[in-house]
ZAZAMAR-511476 format. One record per residue (C-alpha): residue in one letter; x, y, z. Coordinates in steps of 0.5 Angstrom, whole numbers, plus 500, padded with zeros to 3 digits. Each point is the difference from the previous one (the first is absolute). Last residue first. Layout:
BEGIN
aXYZ/...
This chain:
BEGIN
x273076820/x504507498/x505498495/x495495497/x495505499/x504505498/x502495494/x493499498/x499507500/x506502496/x498495494/x502504494/x507502503/x501507501/x507500501/x499502507/x496494502/x504495497/x506503503/x497500507/x498493499/x507498499/x502504506/x495496504/x502494497/x508501502/x498502507/x496494501/x506496497/x505503504/x496499507/x499492498/x506498503/x498503506/x493497500/x504493499/x504502506/x494501504/x497494498/x506496502/x501503506/x492498501/x502493499/x506500505/x495503505/x495495499/x505495501/x503503507/x492500502/x500493498/x506498504/x498504506/x493498501/x493500497/x502505494/x496507499/x496497494/x495505498/x502501493/x499507497/x507501498/x501493496/x493502497/x503507498/x506497497/x496495496/x496506497/x506504499/x503495496/x494499496/x499508499/x507500498/x500495495/x493504497/x504507501/x506497496/x495497494/x497507500/x507503499/x502496495/x493501496/x501508502/x507499497/x498497494/x494505499/x505505501/x505497495/x494499495/x498508501/x507502499/x500496493/x493502498/x503507501/x506499496/x496496494/x495506500/x506505499/x503496495/x494499496/x499508501/x507501497/x499496495/x493503498/x503507500/x506498496/x495496495/x496507500/x506504499/x502496494/x494500497/x499508500/x507500497/x498496495/x494504498/x504506500/x505497495/x495498495/x502503494/x503494497/x503498507/x507500498/x503507502/x506497503/x499503507/x492497499/x502493498/x506500505/x495502505/x495494498/x506495500/x502502507/x493500503/x500493497/x507498502/x498503507/x494495501/x504494497/x505502505/x495500506/x498493498/x504496505/x499505505/x492499499/x501492500/x504500507/x495504503/x495495498/x504495503/x500504506/x493500500/x499492499/x504500507/x496505503/x494496498/x503494503/x501503506/x493503500/x497493499/x494502504/x500507503/x495503495/x502507500/x506499496/x496498494/x499507498/x501500493/x503506497/x507497498/x496494497/x495505496/x507504498/x503494497/x495499495/x500508498/x507500500/x500494495/x495504496/x504506500/x506497498/x498496495/x496506497/x507504500/x504494497/x495500494/x500508500/x508500500/x500494495/x495505496/x505506501/x506495498/x496498494/x498507498/x507502500/x502494496/x495502495/x503507500/x507498499/x497495494/x497506497/x506504501/x505495497/x495498494/x499508499/x508500499/x500494496/x495504495/x503506500/x507497498/x496496494/x497507498/x507503500/x502494496/x495501495/x500507499/x508500500/x500495494/x494503497/x504507499/x507496498/x496497495/x497506498/x507503499/x503494497/x495500494/x505500494/x504494504/x507502501/x502493502/x501502507/x493502500/x497494498/x505496505/x498504506/x493499498/x500493500/x504500507/x495504503/x494495497/x504494503/x501503507/x492501500/x499493498/x505498505/x496504505/x494496499/x501494504/x502505506/x494504499/x496493500/x503498506/x498506503/x493500498/x500493503/x502503507/x495505499/x494496499/x502496506/x501507504/x493502497/x497493503/x503501506/x497507501/x493498498/x497500507/x503507501/x493503503/x499505496/x503497493/x507500498/x500503493/x501497493/x499505495/x506504499/x505494501/x496496495/x499506495/x507501500/x501492499/x496500494/x503507497/x507496501/x498495495/x497504495/x507504501/x504494499/x496498494/x500507497/x508500501/x501494497/x495502494/x504506499/x507496500/x497496495/x498506496/x507503500/x503493498/x495500494/x502507498/x507499501/x500494495/x496504495/x505506500/x506495499/x496497494/x498507498/x508501500/x501494496/x495501495/x503507499/x507498500/x498495494/x496505496/x506505501/x505494497/x495499494/x500507499/x508501500/x500494495/x495503495/x504507500/x506496499/x497496494/x497506497/x506504500/x504495497/x494500494/x500507500/x508500499/x500494495/x495503495/x504499494/x500492502/x507498500/x498493500/x503499507/x495505503/x494497497/x502494503/x501503507/x493503499/x497493498/x503497506/x498505505/x493500497/x500492500/x502500508/x495505502/x495496497/x502494503/x500503507/x493502499/x498494503/x504502507/x496507499/x494497499/x501496506/x502506504/x493503498/x496494501/x503501508/x497507500/x493497497/x500494505/x493498499/x496502506/x495495500/x505494501/x507500499/x504494503/x502496494/x502507496/x504502506/x504506496/x502506503/x497507500/x493498500/x501495506/x504506504/x494504499/x495495502/x504499506/x500507502/x493500499/x499494505/x505503505/x496507501/x500507497/x504498493/x504505496/x499502493/x506505498/x501496493/x506499497/x499493497/x494502496/x503507497/x506497499/x497494496/x496505496/x507503498/x503494499/x495498495/x500506496/x508500500/x499492497/x495503495/x504506498/x507496500/x496494496/x498506495/x507503500/x503493498/x495499495/x501507497/x508499500/x499493496/x495503495/x505506499/x506495499/x495496496/x499506496/x507502499/x502493498/x494500495/x502507497/x507497499/x498494497/x496504495/x506505499/x504494498/x495497496/x499507496/x508501500/x501493497/x494501495/x503506498/x507497499/x496494496/x497505496/x506504498/x504494498/x494498495/x500507497/x508499499/x499493497/x495503496/x504506497/x506495499/x496495496/x496506496/x505499493/x500492501/x492500499/x499493499/x506497504/x497504506/
């Protein structure tokens, strides 16, 4: 400037222009840089937004699956895939549970995204409206993802509950199937020998039914709880519940019916045993009743006493006979003969006839023994009379007529005593003749002997 004073002013002006242009240039460069940085921040923000939205959409597809299990194992596997149990998972790695873990892991990324967006808004970014919209859209998407996961979890919980209910139903039905097969297979044999064994089995069966009642009640309670909770399968649950309860009711009814039939068979078998016992007893007593021991006069009184005891025994057993007859008739009246009503009726008639025949023969023998006892008494009396007659005849046939008055008077007194004795025996003779006539008229089995004694 000092060397060219004449151009100094011009030079200063040029320098000022250059400085102004430099300042403007640097200002433009800074402005351009800020716009590019803002654009970069926006694009990075939008890129993060797209990445996170893409991940959310993929997660939505996974946690919104409609897949449901058809058994307990499958339902548990689905839950394992939806809930983290890393330490417990095995071959079925918790895919759905991994989803949840990844959602949690992404929380930091979401927070960084939201923080970045807020910083852009606070810096007065030129795309403030778009950034705000993206932040709100992301928050809404995250909320929808959370809702979807919770909804899916509830669905999977219900699925497991449903499969557990179905499993319990299947177990109950399998248990009932085995008992239904038992009821239809176990029958009384032709002779009824297995009735007691079957009744014992049914008593055990009845105990098992009572013990299983709690499980059926628990099954019904579970079904009621699931339906009350508005389960997605309420209608199928109700249908299954009704099916199981109906089958359970029919099983118990079948058990009662079978037990009743077994009771009838037991009663019928008891009747058969009692009838056999009675028929054997009657046959045994009939042998005694038809013995002709009365024809042997030896010990006839003892025989008569034994027969009286025999009659007392028959009288004591008359109620047993009537009880058997009443039992059989009751079986017929109540149609509890298992189709053998005609056979039971024939058996009753046979027992009644045998009993009547036994009592008839017993009565006949009693009469015979009484007659034999009368005959024994009569014969004994005849023997006594014969002895008396012999003594009297010996006195009457005496040739002693006395030698003097005193001896004659003595003989007359003796004869008077004999006459008195004869007169005293008059009623006895008449009584014996009456006995003889009675024995003869009654058709006494030894009539000839009596007639001989009566007509010596």
